C-alpha positions as CSV (number, residue, x, y, z in Angstrom):
1,M,-91.0,45.7,-7.3
2,K,-88.6,44.9,-4.6
3,F,-86.6,48.2,-5.0
4,Q,-89.8,50.2,-5.5
5,F,-91.3,48.9,-2.2
6,G,-88.0,49.7,-0.5
7,I,-87.9,53.3,-1.8
8,I,-91.5,53.9,-0.7
9,F,-90.9,52.3,2.7
10,Y,-87.7,54.3,3.4
11,S,-89.4,57.5,2.1
12,I,-92.2,57.1,4.7
13,L,-89.7,56.5,7.4
14,E,-87.7,59.6,6.3
15,I,-90.8,61.8,6.8
16,I,-91.6,60.2,10.2
17,T,-88.1,60.6,11.6
18,L,-87.7,64.2,10.4
19,L,-91.0,65.2,11.9
20,S,-90.2,63.4,15.1
21,G,-86.8,65.2,15.3
22,V,-88.4,68.6,14.8
23,Y,-91.1,67.9,17.4
24,F,-88.6,66.7,20.1
25,F,-86.1,69.5,19.3
26,K,-87.9,72.0,21.5
27,L,-88.7,69.5,24.2
28,A,-85.3,67.7,24.5
29,P,-82.7,68.9,22.0
30,I,-80.2,66.1,22.8
31,F,-82.8,63.4,22.6
32,S,-84.0,64.8,19.2
33,V,-80.5,64.1,17.8
34,I,-81.4,60.4,17.7
35,F,-84.2,61.1,15.2
36,F,-81.9,63.3,13.0
37,I,-79.3,60.6,13.0
38,A,-82.0,58.1,12.0
39,F,-83.0,60.5,9.3
40,I,-79.5,60.5,7.8
41,T,-79.2,56.7,8.2
42,I,-82.5,56.2,6.3
43,A,-81.5,58.7,3.7
44,T,-78.3,56.6,3.1
45,L,-80.4,53.4,2.7
46,L,-82.9,55.2,0.5
47,Y,-80.0,56.3,-1.8
48,K,-78.7,52.8,-1.9
49,E,-82.1,51.4,-2.8
50,Y,-82.5,54.0,-5.6
51,T,-79.0,53.4,-7.1
52,D,-79.5,49.6,-6.9
53,S,-82.8,49.9,-8.8
54,K,-81.2,52.0,-11.6
55,R,-78.0,49.9,-11.8
56,K,-77.7,47.7,-14.9
57,P,-75.6,44.5,-15.0
58,E,-72.1,45.3,-16.2
59,V,-70.5,42.4,-18.2
60,M,-66.9,42.6,-19.3
61,N,-65.0,40.5,-21.7
62,E,-61.4,39.3,-21.1
63,K,-59.9,42.4,-22.8
64,E,-61.9,44.9,-20.7
65,I,-61.6,43.2,-17.3
66,P,-59.1,44.7,-14.8
67,K,-56.1,42.7,-13.6
68,E,-57.7,42.2,-10.2
69,I,-61.2,42.5,-8.7
70,N,-61.3,43.7,-5.1
71,L,-64.7,43.4,-3.5
72,K,-65.6,45.4,-0.4
73,K,-68.7,46.1,1.6
74,P,-70.5,49.2,0.4
75,L,-69.7,52.5,2.1
76,T,-73.4,52.8,2.9
77,Y,-73.2,49.7,5.0
78,S,-70.5,51.2,7.2
79,I,-72.3,54.6,7.4
80,T,-75.6,53.0,8.5
81,T,-73.8,50.9,11.1
82,I,-71.9,53.8,12.5
83,F,-75.0,55.9,12.7
84,S,-76.7,53.0,14.5
85,Y,-73.9,53.0,17.1
86,L,-74.2,56.8,17.5
87,I,-77.9,56.4,18.5
88,F,-76.8,54.2,21.5
89,I,-74.2,56.8,22.4
90,I,-76.8,59.6,22.3
91,V,-79.3,57.7,24.4
92,S,-76.6,57.0,27.0
93,V,-75.5,60.7,27.0
94,F,-79.1,61.7,27.4
95,F,-79.5,59.3,30.3
96,L,-76.4,60.7,32.0
97,I,-77.5,64.3,31.6
98,L,-81.0,63.5,32.8
99,Y,-80.0,61.7,36.0
100,I,-76.5,62.9,37.0
101,D,-77.8,65.7,39.2
102,K,-80.7,63.6,40.6
103,T,-78.7,60.6,41.5
104,P,-77.5,60.4,45.2
105,K,-73.8,60.2,45.6
106,Q,-74.1,56.7,47.3
107,E,-75.7,55.5,44.1
108,I,-73.3,57.0,41.6
109,F,-72.3,53.6,40.4
110,I,-75.6,53.6,38.4
111,M,-73.8,56.0,36.0
112,I,-71.2,53.3,35.2
113,M,-73.5,51.5,32.8
114,P,-74.2,54.4,30.4
115,I,-70.5,55.4,30.5
116,A,-69.5,51.8,29.7
117,V,-72.0,51.8,26.8
118,I,-70.6,55.1,25.4
119,L,-67.0,53.8,25.6
120,L,-68.0,50.4,24.0
121,F,-69.7,52.0,21.0
122,I,-66.9,54.5,20.5
123,I,-64.5,51.6,20.2
124,L,-66.9,49.8,17.8
125,I,-67.1,53.0,15.7
126,I,-63.3,53.2,15.5
127,M,-63.1,49.5,14.6
128,K,-65.8,49.9,11.9
129,I,-64.0,52.9,10.4
130,R,-60.7,51.0,10.3
131,K,-62.3,48.0,8.6
132,A,-64.4,50.1,6.1
133,S,-61.8,49.7,3.3
134,D,-61.0,46.0,4.0
135,V,-61.2,43.8,0.9
136,I,-63.4,40.8,1.5
137,I,-62.8,38.9,-1.7
138,S,-59.9,39.5,-4.2
139,I,-60.0,37.7,-7.6
140,N,-57.4,37.7,-10.3
141,A,-55.8,35.3,-12.8
142,V,-53.8,33.6,-10.0
143,G,-56.6,32.7,-7.8
144,I,-59.0,33.8,-5.0
145,Q,-58.0,35.6,-1.8
146,L,-60.4,35.8,1.2
147,Y,-59.9,38.7,3.7
148,K,-56.1,38.9,4.2
149,Q,-55.6,35.1,3.9
150,P,-53.0,33.7,1.5
151,R,-54.2,33.6,-2.1
152,M,-55.6,30.3,-3.2
153,S,-54.5,29.1,-6.7
154,W,-57.0,28.2,-9.4
155,D,-55.3,24.9,-10.0
156,I,-56.3,23.7,-6.5
157,I,-59.6,25.5,-6.3
158,E,-62.5,23.1,-7.1
159,N,-66.2,23.4,-7.8
160,Q,-66.4,27.2,-7.3
161,R,-70.0,28.3,-7.7
162,L,-72.7,30.8,-6.5
163,R,-75.4,29.3,-4.4
164,K,-78.5,30.5,-2.6
165,R,-80.1,29.7,0.7
166,Y,-83.6,30.7,1.8
167,V,-84.2,31.6,5.4
168,S,-87.8,31.7,6.6
169,H,-89.0,33.6,9.5
170,P,-91.6,31.4,11.3
171,E,-92.7,34.3,13.6
172,S,-93.7,36.4,10.6
173,R,-97.4,36.3,9.7
174,F,-96.5,36.8,6.1
175,N,-94.2,33.8,6.1
176,E,-91.4,35.8,4.4
177,R,-88.3,34.1,3.1
178,G,-85.0,35.8,3.0
179,E,-82.5,35.0,0.2
180,I,-78.8,34.6,1.0
181,N,-76.3,34.5,-1.8
182,Y,-72.9,33.1,-1.2
183,L,-69.7,31.9,-3.0
184,Q,-68.8,28.3,-2.3
185,F,-65.6,26.4,-3.4
186,F,-63.3,23.7,-2.2
187,Y,-59.5,24.2,-1.6
188,K,-57.3,21.3,-0.6
189,G,-60.4,19.4,0.5
190,E,-61.7,22.2,2.7
191,K,-65.0,23.9,1.9
192,F,-65.1,27.7,1.9
193,E,-68.3,29.8,1.9
194,V,-68.5,33.6,1.7
195,I,-71.8,35.5,1.9
196,I,-71.9,38.1,-0.9
197,N,-75.2,39.8,-0.2
198,E,-73.4,42.8,1.4
199,L,-70.7,43.1,-1.2
200,E,-70.7,45.6,-4.1
201,I,-71.5,43.1,-6.8
202,S,-74.4,41.0,-8.1
203,P,-74.2,37.2,-8.0
204,D,-74.3,37.0,-11.8
205,L,-71.5,39.5,-12.3
206,L,-69.3,37.7,-9.7
207,E,-69.9,34.4,-11.4
208,H,-68.9,36.1,-14.7
209,Y,-65.6,37.3,-13.2
210,L,-64.8,33.9,-11.7
211,N,-65.2,32.2,-15.0
212,I,-63.1,34.8,-16.9
213,F,-60.2,34.7,-14.4
214,K,-60.2,30.9,-14.2
215,N,-60.1,30.8,-18.0
216,L,-57.2,33.3,-18.0
217,Y,-55.3,31.1,-15.6
218,Q,-55.8,28.0,-17.7
219,K,-54.9,29.9,-20.9
220,N,-51.7,31.3,-19.4
221,N,-50.7,27.8,-18.1
222,S,-51.3,26.2,-21.5
223,M,-49.1,28.9,-23.2
224,D,-46.3,28.2,-20.7
225,N,-46.5,24.5,-21.3
């Protein structure tokens, strides 16, 4: 039901943003770009909801599993974030075009704010593109590596498990509770927690991989001894 509601919700937003973009295209073409960007962003989210609803859990045994699992954020996450940044840029450009000829020269400093916003979000877009391919969690028969940090060995990793937290929204009249899934483990007495909601994997499948790779490590060590 969760995915069905998401598909219906995003479909309605798609129609609203498309009609709004067409309506404003004749009145203010540059301003209408915001709605078309929103249309593409929502289409990306709609596609993700649909594919998630059709995806079946994939379970592999030790013989089928690859030598290393590299988990990244979905491409749809980066696309929607970049499009969100583009909306701020378009709004700032629209503001500049609307007021640049009407602003007295002595008040030209007012234009500094939208220009700064444009430059800021251009930098954020560049940073987001550069980080789109970053590996958040890497797992193999040696251990776990978290985002460019040194790999932590299985023989020192303790109590690795998947946990859940529920975050309530007191201002919501529906008293909704959001679910956060995260990986937790201890390494040399230090606790590590990584939120996995935005990664391209389900909690059950990640737990399956963790168990397989740890078993492989123990099996390899027992053969060496």
